[in-house]
NUNUGU-409782 format. One record per residue (C-alpha): x, y negated, z negated. Coordinates in nm, 3 decimals, decimal comma. Layout:
% NUNUGU-409782
<site><px>X</px><py>Y</py><pz>Z</pz></site>
...
//
This chain:
% NUNUGU-409782
<site><px>0,000</px><py>0,000</py><pz>0,000</pz></site>
<site><px>0,136</px><py>-0,343</py><pz>0,094</pz></site>
<site><px>0,084</px><py>-0,691</py><pz>-0,045</pz></site>
<site><px>-0,072</px><py>-0,942</py><pz>0,193</pz></site>
<site><px>0,169</px><py>-1,226</py><pz>0,110</pz></site>
<site><px>0,511</px><py>-1,064</py><pz>0,127</pz></site>
<site><px>0,435</px><py>-0,733</py><pz>0,295</pz></site>
<site><px>0,615</px><py>-0,560</py><pz>0,008</pz></site>
<site><px>0,532</px><py>-0,212</py><pz>-0,123</pz></site>
<site><px>0,296</px><py>-0,241</py><pz>-0,419</pz></site>
<site><px>0,362</px><py>-0,074</py><pz>-0,756</pz></site>
<site><px>0,081</px><py>-0,071</py><pz>-1,011</pz></site>
<site><px>0,190</px><py>-0,083</py><pz>-1,375</pz></site>
<site><px>-0,038</px><py>-0,018</py><pz>-1,673</pz></site>
<site><px>0,046</px><py>-0,187</py><pz>-2,004</pz></site>
<site><px>-0,078</px><py>-0,253</py><pz>-2,355</pz></site>
<site><px>-0,100</px><py>-0,623</py><pz>-2,448</pz></site>
<site><px>0,197</px><py>-0,751</py><pz>-2,646</pz></site>
<site><px>0,531</px><py>-0,924</py><pz>-2,651</pz></site>
<site><px>0,703</px><py>-0,601</py><pz>-2,541</pz></site>
<site><px>0,586</px><py>-0,694</py><pz>-2,188</pz></site>
<site><px>0,819</px><py>-0,995</py><pz>-2,189</pz></site>
<site><px>1,062</px><py>-0,843</py><pz>-1,934</pz></site>
<site><px>0,770</px><py>-0,776</py><pz>-1,699</pz></site>
<site><px>0,652</px><py>-1,136</py><pz>-1,737</pz></site>
<site><px>1,003</px><py>-1,260</py><pz>-1,660</pz></site>
<site><px>1,043</px><py>-1,025</py><pz>-1,363</pz></site>
<site><px>0,717</px><py>-1,158</py><pz>-1,222</pz></site>
<site><px>0,793</px><py>-1,522</py><pz>-1,295</pz></site>
<site><px>1,153</px><py>-1,514</py><pz>-1,169</pz></site>
<site><px>1,062</px><py>-1,288</py><pz>-0,875</pz></site>
<site><px>1,302</px><py>-1,013</py><pz>-0,974</pz></site>
<site><px>1,054</px><py>-0,757</py><pz>-0,845</pz></site>
<site><px>1,039</px><py>-0,929</py><pz>-0,507</pz></site>
<site><px>1,419</px><py>-0,956</py><pz>-0,498</pz></site>
<site><px>1,431</px><py>-0,579</py><pz>-0,534</pz></site>
<site><px>1,178</px><py>-0,517</py><pz>-0,260</pz></site>
<site><px>0,854</px><py>-0,447</py><pz>-0,446</pz></site>
<site><px>0,541</px><py>-0,628</py><pz>-0,558</pz></site>
<site><px>0,404</px><py>-0,537</py><pz>-0,901</pz></site>
<site><px>0,042</px><py>-0,549</py><pz>-1,008</pz></site>
<site><px>-0,006</px><py>-0,530</py><pz>-1,386</pz></site>
<site><px>-0,313</px><py>-0,364</py><pz>-1,536</pz></site>
<site><px>-0,413</px><py>-0,376</py><pz>-1,902</pz></site>
<site><px>-0,532</px><py>-0,089</py><pz>-2,119</pz></site>
<site><px>-0,729</px><py>-0,103</py><pz>-2,446</pz></site>
<site><px>-0,592</px><py>0,223</py><pz>-2,588</pz></site>
<site><px>-0,376</px><py>0,525</py><pz>-2,515</pz></site>
<site><px>-0,665</px><py>0,760</py><pz>-2,436</pz></site>
<site><px>-0,783</px><py>0,530</py><pz>-2,158</pz></site>
<site><px>-0,427</px><py>0,490</py><pz>-2,035</pz></site>
<site><px>-0,341</px><py>0,859</py><pz>-2,032</pz></site>
<site><px>-0,668</px><py>0,959</py><pz>-1,864</pz></site>
<site><px>-0,606</px><py>0,697</py><pz>-1,596</pz></site>
<site><px>-0,248</px><py>0,816</py><pz>-1,560</pz></site>
<site><px>-0,361</px><py>1,174</py><pz>-1,504</pz></site>
<site><px>-0,604</px><py>1,055</py><pz>-1,235</pz></site>
<site><px>-0,331</px><py>0,854</py><pz>-1,055</pz></site>
<site><px>-0,517</px><py>0,527</py><pz>-1,111</pz></site>
<site><px>-0,179</px><py>0,352</py><pz>-1,141</pz></site>
<site><px>0,183</px><py>0,435</py><pz>-1,066</pz></site>
<site><px>0,378</px><py>0,349</py><pz>-1,381</pz></site>
<site><px>0,271</px><py>0,355</py><pz>-1,746</pz></site>
<site><px>0,453</px><py>0,140</py><pz>-2,000</pz></site>
<site><px>0,380</px><py>0,344</py><pz>-2,308</pz></site>
<site><px>0,521</px><py>0,512</py><pz>-2,617</pz></site>
<site><px>0,730</px><py>0,815</py><pz>-2,525</pz></site>
<site><px>0,537</px><py>1,010</py><pz>-2,786</pz></site>
<site><px>0,232</px><py>0,974</py><pz>-2,561</pz></site>
<site><px>0,425</px><py>1,134</py><pz>-2,275</pz></site>
<site><px>0,549</px><py>1,418</py><pz>-2,497</pz></site>
<site><px>0,203</px><py>1,476</py><pz>-2,642</pz></site>
<site><px>0,035</px><py>1,511</py><pz>-2,305</pz></site>
<site><px>0,313</px><py>1,720</py><pz>-2,151</pz></site>
<site><px>0,268</px><py>1,959</py><pz>-2,443</pz></site>
<site><px>-0,112</px><py>1,959</py><pz>-2,432</pz></site>
<site><px>-0,135</px><py>1,786</py><pz>-2,772</pz></site>
<site><px>-0,295</px><py>1,463</py><pz>-2,650</pz></site>
<site><px>-0,617</px><py>1,324</py><pz>-2,788</pz></site>
<site><px>-0,787</px><py>1,293</py><pz>-2,447</pz></site>
<site><px>-0,938</px><py>1,625</py><pz>-2,328</pz></site>
<site><px>-0,730</px><py>1,644</py><pz>-2,011</pz></site>
<site><px>-0,512</px><py>1,943</py><pz>-2,096</pz></site>
<site><px>-0,136</px><py>1,968</py><pz>-2,057</pz></site>
<site><px>0,018</px><py>1,722</py><pz>-1,812</pz></site>
<site><px>0,361</px><py>1,859</py><pz>-1,716</pz></site>
<site><px>0,376</px><py>1,606</py><pz>-1,431</pz></site>
<site><px>0,423</px><py>1,318</py><pz>-1,679</pz></site>
<site><px>0,779</px><py>1,198</py><pz>-1,741</pz></site>
<site><px>0,967</px><py>0,896</py><pz>-1,875</pz></site>
<site><px>1,231</px><py>0,749</py><pz>-1,646</pz></site>
<site><px>1,348</px><py>0,441</py><pz>-1,840</pz></site>
<site><px>1,390</px><py>0,362</py><pz>-2,210</pz></site>
<site><px>1,278</px><py>0,015</py><pz>-2,315</pz></site>
<site><px>1,274</px><py>-0,050</py><pz>-2,689</pz></site>
<site><px>1,216</px><py>0,080</py><pz>-3,041</pz></site>
<site><px>0,849</px><py>-0,020</py><pz>-3,038</pz></site>
<site><px>0,922</px><py>-0,326</py><pz>-3,258</pz></site>
<site><px>0,691</px><py>-0,177</py><pz>-3,520</pz></site>
<site><px>0,617</px><py>-0,341</py><pz>-3,855</pz></site>
<site><px>0,377</px><py>-0,219</py><pz>-4,122</pz></site>
<site><px>0,137</px><py>-0,507</py><pz>-4,182</pz></site>
<site><px>-0,121</px><py>-0,511</py><pz>-4,461</pz></site>
<site><px>-0,408</px><py>-0,734</py><pz>-4,567</pz></site>
<site><px>-0,338</px><py>-1,021</py><pz>-4,806</pz></site>
<site><px>-0,282</px><py>-0,900</py><pz>-5,161</pz></site>
<site><px>-0,124</px><py>-0,570</py><pz>-5,055</pz></site>
<site><px>0,237</px><py>-0,649</py><pz>-5,135</pz></site>
<site><px>0,379</px><py>-0,296</py><pz>-5,170</pz></site>
<site><px>0,332</px><py>0,018</py><pz>-4,963</pz></site>
<site><px>0,212</px><py>0,195</py><pz>-5,278</pz></site>
<site><px>-0,082</px><py>-0,049</py><pz>-5,287</pz></site>
<site><px>-0,228</px><py>0,138</py><pz>-4,989</pz></site>
<site><px>-0,318</px><py>0,445</py><pz>-5,196</pz></site>
<site><px>-0,685</px><py>0,520</py><pz>-5,141</pz></site>
<site><px>-0,715</px><py>0,259</py><pz>-4,866</pz></site>
<site><px>-0,775</px><py>0,282</py><pz>-4,491</pz></site>
<site><px>-0,499</px><py>0,245</py><pz>-4,233</pz></site>
<site><px>-0,549</px><py>0,231</py><pz>-3,858</pz></site>
<site><px>-0,369</px><py>0,374</py><pz>-3,556</pz></site>
<site><px>-0,436</px><py>0,375</py><pz>-3,184</pz></site>
<site><px>-0,497</px><py>0,749</py><pz>-3,155</pz></site>
<site><px>-0,475</px><py>0,969</py><pz>-3,464</pz></site>
<site><px>-0,255</px><py>1,236</py><pz>-3,304</pz></site>
<site><px>-0,033</px><py>1,046</py><pz>-3,059</pz></site>
<site><px>0,170</px><py>0,732</py><pz>-3,007</pz></site>
<site><px>0,295</px><py>0,556</py><pz>-3,318</pz></site>
<site><px>0,057</px><py>0,728</py><pz>-3,558</pz></site>
<site><px>0,330</px><py>0,963</py><pz>-3,677</pz></site>
<site><px>0,559</px><py>0,668</py><pz>-3,752</pz></site>
<site><px>0,295</px><py>0,530</py><pz>-3,985</pz></site>
<site><px>0,241</px><py>0,866</py><pz>-4,153</pz></site>
<site><px>0,616</px><py>0,905</py><pz>-4,206</pz></site>
<site><px>0,659</px><py>0,557</py><pz>-4,356</pz></site>
<site><px>0,378</px><py>0,631</py><pz>-4,599</pz></site>
<site><px>0,512</px><py>0,980</py><pz>-4,678</pz></site>
<site><px>0,849</px><py>0,836</py><pz>-4,769</pz></site>
<site><px>0,667</px><py>0,610</py><pz>-5,010</pz></site>
<site><px>0,484</px><py>0,900</py><pz>-5,180</pz></site>
<site><px>0,158</px><py>0,868</py><pz>-4,986</pz></site>
<site><px>0,070</px><py>1,197</py><pz>-4,818</pz></site>
<site><px>-0,192</px><py>1,209</py><pz>-4,545</pz></site>
<site><px>-0,262</px><py>1,579</py><pz>-4,601</pz></site>
<site><px>-0,328</px><py>1,514</py><pz>-4,970</pz></site>
<site><px>-0,585</px><py>1,250</py><pz>-4,888</pz></site>
<site><px>-0,379</px><py>0,967</py><pz>-5,037</pz></site>
<site><px>-0,520</px><py>0,732</py><pz>-4,771</pz></site>
<site><px>-0,774</px><py>0,731</py><pz>-4,488</pz></site>
<site><px>-0,691</px><py>0,701</py><pz>-4,118</pz></site>
<site><px>-0,905</px><py>0,556</py><pz>-3,839</pz></site>
<site><px>-0,837</px><py>0,528</py><pz>-3,467</pz></site>
<site><px>-0,887</px><py>0,164</py><pz>-3,373</pz></site>
<site><px>-0,727</px><py>0,131</py><pz>-3,028</pz></site>
<site><px>-0,431</px><py>-0,075</py><pz>-2,909</pz></site>
<site><px>-0,247</px><py>-0,343</py><pz>-3,100</pz></site>
<site><px>-0,486</px><py>-0,626</py><pz>-3,016</pz></site>
<site><px>-0,780</px><py>-0,420</py><pz>-3,139</pz></site>
<site><px>-0,595</px><py>-0,310</py><pz>-3,453</pz></site>
<site><px>-0,504</px><py>-0,667</py><pz>-3,543</pz></site>
<site><px>-0,867</px><py>-0,772</py><pz>-3,491</pz></site>
<site><px>-0,985</px><py>-0,489</py><pz>-3,718</pz></site>
<site><px>-0,726</px><py>-0,575</py><pz>-3,981</pz></site>
<site><px>-0,814</px><py>-0,945</py><pz>-3,973</pz></site>
<site><px>-1,183</px><py>-0,859</py><pz>-4,011</pz></site>
<site><px>-1,119</px><py>-0,635</py><pz>-4,312</pz></site>
<site><px>-1,221</px><py>-0,308</py><pz>-4,146</pz></site>
<site><px>-0,896</px><py>-0,148</py><pz>-4,259</pz></site>
<site><px>-0,615</px><py>-0,251</py><pz>-4,490</pz></site>
<site><px>-0,296</px><py>-0,183</py><pz>-4,292</pz></site>
<site><px>-0,162</px><py>-0,095</py><pz>-3,949</pz></site>
<site><px>0,153</px><py>-0,105</py><pz>-3,737</pz></site>
<site><px>0,195</px><py>-0,423</py><pz>-3,534</pz></site>
<site><px>0,469</px><py>-0,574</py><pz>-3,321</pz></site>
<site><px>0,536</px><py>-0,927</py><pz>-3,197</pz></site>
<site><px>0,349</px><py>-1,145</py><pz>-3,154</pz></site>
<site><px>0,075</px><py>-0,978</py><pz>-3,361</pz></site>
<site><px>0,284</px><py>-0,917</py><pz>-3,674</pz></site>
<site><px>0,396</px><py>-1,280</py><pz>-3,658</pz></site>
<site><px>0,040</px><py>-1,404</py><pz>-3,610</pz></site>
<site><px>-0,060</px><py>-1,191</py><pz>-3,909</pz></site>
<site><px>0,228</px><py>-1,321</py><pz>-4,121</pz></site>
<site><px>0,132</px><py>-1,682</py><pz>-4,041</pz></site>
<site><px>-0,225</px><py>-1,602</py><pz>-4,148</pz></site>
<site><px>-0,111</px><py>-1,481</py><pz>-4,491</pz></site>
<site><px>-0,099</px><py>-1,106</py><pz>-4,422</pz></site>
<site><px>0,181</px><py>-0,896</py><pz>-4,569</pz></site>
<site><px>0,458</px><py>-0,784</py><pz>-4,334</pz></site>
<site><px>0,570</px><py>-0,496</py><pz>-4,556</pz></site>
<site><px>0,855</px><py>-0,329</py><pz>-4,367</pz></site>
<site><px>1,008</px><py>-0,280</py><pz>-4,024</pz></site>
<site><px>0,960</px><py>0,083</py><pz>-3,918</pz></site>
<site><px>1,320</px><py>0,144</py><pz>-3,814</pz></site>
<site><px>1,440</px><py>0,025</py><pz>-4,154</pz></site>
<site><px>1,258</px><py>0,330</py><pz>-4,295</pz></site>
<site><px>1,290</px><py>0,601</py><pz>-4,029</pz></site>
<site><px>1,609</px><py>0,491</py><pz>-3,850</pz></site>
<site><px>1,661</px><py>0,482</py><pz>-3,470</pz></site>
<site><px>1,340</px><py>0,546</py><pz>-3,280</pz></site>
<site><px>1,257</px><py>0,558</py><pz>-2,911</pz></site>
<site><px>0,944</px><py>0,353</py><pz>-2,865</pz></site>
<site><px>0,824</px><py>0,224</py><pz>-2,530</pz></site>
<site><px>0,933</px><py>0,376</py><pz>-2,202</pz></site>
<site><px>0,847</px><py>0,342</py><pz>-1,835</pz></site>
<site><px>0,678</px><py>0,663</py><pz>-1,722</pz></site>
<site><px>0,558</px><py>0,805</py><pz>-1,394</pz></site>
<site><px>0,418</px><py>1,128</py><pz>-1,258</pz></site>
<site><px>0,703</px><py>1,346</py><pz>-1,129</pz></site>
<site><px>0,516</px><py>1,417</py><pz>-0,806</pz></site>
<site><px>0,465</px><py>1,045</py><pz>-0,736</pz></site>
<site><px>0,822</px><py>0,948</py><pz>-0,830</pz></site>
<site><px>0,969</px><py>1,216</py><pz>-0,605</pz></site>
<site><px>0,813</px><py>1,060</py><pz>-0,296</pz></site>
<site><px>0,853</px><py>0,701</py><pz>-0,419</pz></site>
<site><px>1,212</px><py>0,713</py><pz>-0,538</pz></site>
<site><px>1,302</px><py>0,370</py><pz>-0,398</pz></site>
<site><px>1,009</px><py>0,207</py><pz>-0,577</pz></site>
<site><px>1,117</px><py>0,358</py><pz>-0,909</pz></site>
<site><px>1,477</px><py>0,248</py><pz>-0,860</pz></site>
<site><px>1,365</px><py>-0,102</py><pz>-0,760</pz></site>
<site><px>1,146</px><py>-0,126</py><pz>-1,069</pz></site>
<site><px>1,436</px><py>-0,025</py><pz>-1,296</pz></site>
<site><px>1,673</px><py>-0,275</py><pz>-1,135</pz></site>
<site><px>1,424</px><py>-0,561</py><pz>-1,161</pz></site>
<site><px>1,342</px><py>-0,474</py><pz>-1,521</pz></site>
<site><px>1,712</px><py>-0,464</py><pz>-1,612</pz></site>
<site><px>1,764</px><py>-0,803</py><pz>-1,450</pz></site>
<site><px>1,478</px><py>-0,945</py><pz>-1,656</pz></site>
<site><px>1,618</px><py>-0,808</py><pz>-1,982</pz></site>
<site><px>1,963</px><py>-0,948</py><pz>-1,898</pz></site>
<site><px>1,804</px><py>-1,285</py><pz>-1,822</pz></site>
<site><px>1,619</px><py>-1,281</py><pz>-2,155</pz></site>
<site><px>1,939</px><py>-1,210</py><pz>-2,348</pz></site>
<site><px>2,107</px><py>-1,520</py><pz>-2,199</pz></site>
<site><px>2,077</px><py>-1,779</py><pz>-2,476</pz></site>
<site><px>2,062</px><py>-2,059</py><pz>-2,220</pz></site>
<site><px>1,727</px><py>-1,915</py><pz>-2,103</pz></site>
<site><px>1,565</px><py>-1,918</py><pz>-2,447</pz></site>
<site><px>1,336</px><py>-2,220</py><pz>-2,396</pz></site>
<site><px>1,229</px><py>-2,103</py><pz>-2,050</pz></site>
<site><px>1,166</px><py>-1,753</py><pz>-2,187</pz></site>
<site><px>0,942</px><py>-1,892</py><pz>-2,463</pz></site>
<site><px>0,747</px><py>-2,094</py><pz>-2,208</pz></site>
<site><px>0,695</px><py>-1,781</py><pz>-1,998</pz></site>
<site><px>0,570</px><py>-1,582</py><pz>-2,299</pz></site>
<site><px>0,321</px><py>-1,857</py><pz>-2,389</pz></site>
<site><px>0,195</px><py>-1,870</py><pz>-2,032</pz></site>
<site><px>0,157</px><py>-1,494</py><pz>-1,981</pz></site>
<site><px>0,041</px><py>-1,414</py><pz>-2,336</pz></site>
<site><px>-0,202</px><py>-1,694</py><pz>-2,431</pz></site>
<site><px>-0,248</px><py>-1,570</py><pz>-2,788</pz></site>
<site><px>0,114</px><py>-1,672</py><pz>-2,853</pz></site>
<site><px>0,138</px><py>-2,032</py><pz>-2,970</pz></site>
<site><px>0,464</px><py>-2,219</py><pz>-2,920</pz></site>
<site><px>0,561</px><py>-2,144</py><pz>-3,280</pz></site>
<site><px>0,475</px><py>-1,775</py><pz>-3,254</pz></site>
<site><px>0,657</px><py>-1,740</py><pz>-2,922</pz></site>
<site><px>0,962</px><py>-1,913</py><pz>-3,070</pz></site>
<site><px>0,956</px><py>-1,674</py><pz>-3,366</pz></site>
<site><px>0,921</px><py>-1,379</py><pz>-3,127</pz></site>
<site><px>1,251</px><py>-1,456</py><pz>-2,958</pz></site>
<site><px>1,488</px><py>-1,356</py><pz>-3,243</pz></site>
<site><px>1,262</px><py>-1,062</py><pz>-3,327</pz></site>
<site><px>1,258</px><py>-0,911</py><pz>-2,978</pz></site>
<site><px>1,592</px><py>-1,035</py><pz>-2,847</pz></site>
<site><px>1,802</px><py>-0,860</py><pz>-3,105</pz></site>
<site><px>2,071</px><py>-0,608</py><pz>-3,017</pz></site>
<site><px>2,002</px><py>-0,407</py><pz>-3,335</pz></site>
<site><px>1,628</px><py>-0,360</py><pz>-3,289</pz></site>
<site><px>1,526</px><py>-0,549</py><pz>-2,974</pz></site>
<site><px>1,502</px><py>-0,463</py><pz>-2,607</pz></site>
<site><px>1,761</px><py>-0,210</py><pz>-2,494</pz></site>
<site><px>2,007</px><py>-0,413</py><pz>-2,280</pz></site>
<site><px>2,093</px><py>-0,111</py><pz>-2,063</pz></site>
<site><px>1,732</px><py>0,011</py><pz>-2,042</pz></site>
<site><px>1,853</px><py>0,362</py><pz>-2,117</pz></site>
<site><px>1,663</px><py>0,607</py><pz>-2,332</pz></site>
<site><px>1,794</px><py>0,630</py><pz>-2,692</pz></site>
<site><px>1,872</px><py>1,000</py><pz>-2,741</pz></site>
<site><px>1,897</px><py>0,965</py><pz>-3,120</pz></site>
<site><px>1,569</px><py>0,776</py><pz>-3,119</pz></site>
<site><px>1,410</px><py>1,049</py><pz>-2,907</pz></site>
<site><px>1,527</px><py>1,310</py><pz>-3,159</pz></site>
<site><px>1,335</px><py>1,116</py><pz>-3,425</pz></site>
<site><px>1,022</px><py>1,116</py><pz>-3,208</pz></site>
<site><px>1,049</px><py>1,491</py><pz>-3,158</pz></site>
<site><px>1,109</px><py>1,552</py><pz>-3,528</pz></site>
<site><px>0,798</px><py>1,355</py><pz>-3,624</pz></site>
<site><px>0,588</px><py>1,529</py><pz>-3,359</pz></site>
<site><px>0,711</px><py>1,863</py><pz>-3,487</pz></site>
<site><px>0,604</px><py>1,766</py><pz>-3,839</pz></site>
<site><px>0,264</px><py>1,607</py><pz>-3,776</pz></site>
<site><px>0,128</px><py>1,729</py><pz>-3,440</pz></site>
<site><px>-0,142</px><py>1,989</py><pz>-3,403</pz></site>
<site><px>-0,128</px><py>2,257</py><pz>-3,285</pz></site>
<site><px>0,227</px><py>2,312</py><pz>-3,406</pz></site>
<site><px>0,466</px><py>2,427</py><pz>-3,137</pz></site>
<site><px>0,833</px><py>2,434</py><pz>-3,046</pz></site>
<site><px>0,908</px><py>2,130</py><pz>-2,834</pz></site>
<site><px>1,124</px><py>2,132</py><pz>-2,525</pz></site>
<site><px>1,460</px><py>1,975</py><pz>-2,452</pz></site>
<site><px>1,467</px><py>1,603</py><pz>-2,372</pz></site>
<site><px>1,472</px><py>1,673</py><pz>-1,995</pz></site>
<site><px>1,122</px><py>1,817</py><pz>-2,023</pz></site>
<site><px>0,999</px><py>1,466</py><pz>-2,097</pz></site>
<site><px>1,267</px><py>1,239</py><pz>-1,949</pz></site>
<site><px>1,438</px><py>1,232</py><pz>-1,609</pz></site>
<site><px>1,756</px><py>1,018</py><pz>-1,621</pz></site>
<site><px>1,835</px><py>1,056</py><pz>-1,252</pz></site>
<site><px>1,638</px><py>0,748</py><pz>-1,146</pz></site>
<site><px>1,822</px><py>0,530</py><pz>-1,394</pz></site>
<site><px>2,150</px><py>0,678</py><pz>-1,271</pz></site>
<site><px>2,063</px><py>0,594</py><pz>-0,909</pz></site>
<site><px>1,962</px><py>0,241</py><pz>-1,012</pz></site>
<site><px>2,321</px><py>0,175</py><pz>-1,124</pz></site>
<site><px>2,463</px><py>0,259</py><pz>-0,782</pz></site>
//
């Protein structure tokens, strides 16, 4: 499929709303996608079930999603009733997920959440297991009924539910954790400070589609890497903040400014090389092995991740 304006091959990309789309915003704004020979159309998703069902039906080409979602559906452990999806694969690592445990005002310690309700996107996929593990390490056990869990959808929906008092805590990332903090909510802990390195968001495709669209995948990786490099240039900070405000209207100037040091951080920000974090992936697999149902032995990383496209993108 071609764009009318530039006659470039079109790549459709499905995303959750959030500051983790900053490189995509930059690549669109600075025409890095065009420079690499593709046009990108961005679609939004309200939750992982909707995204993964659409992915299985080839409604879009690339999913920007948690790698745990890819693993879950490859293994037939996803929440949507679509069965195992061995065609799903990650081809680029993006970030840690930028996850922070945020609670309603007055909940100043993780232990305060005993007997309360916490929310996730989907109860058995995505970042749900990160939340369960943070709580477990603070003596709150899901299996013992120490807290209640509800599926509330993507980050925008979870923040809305938290702000309306429908649950008491959830995992948020910028700008939502910063919006919450400014509104008097408690930003209790950064997830990676508790669980260590973690592979969060990835770019994923169906193996069958990627095999016949190799140049599109490589072009996407190259453009995305250029955008991340541009973001890490301190001279581009003000322009980057303006782009985030324009593409993510819920980010005020102050919130966008605060997002910059949070997301552009070599310790826990965007991965400069856009490579998958193998140690972080091991954490994802360990948590899935502990919390997923039905329990099963998970495969090697190559079952879920194909590094060859990233390798070709460096040539």
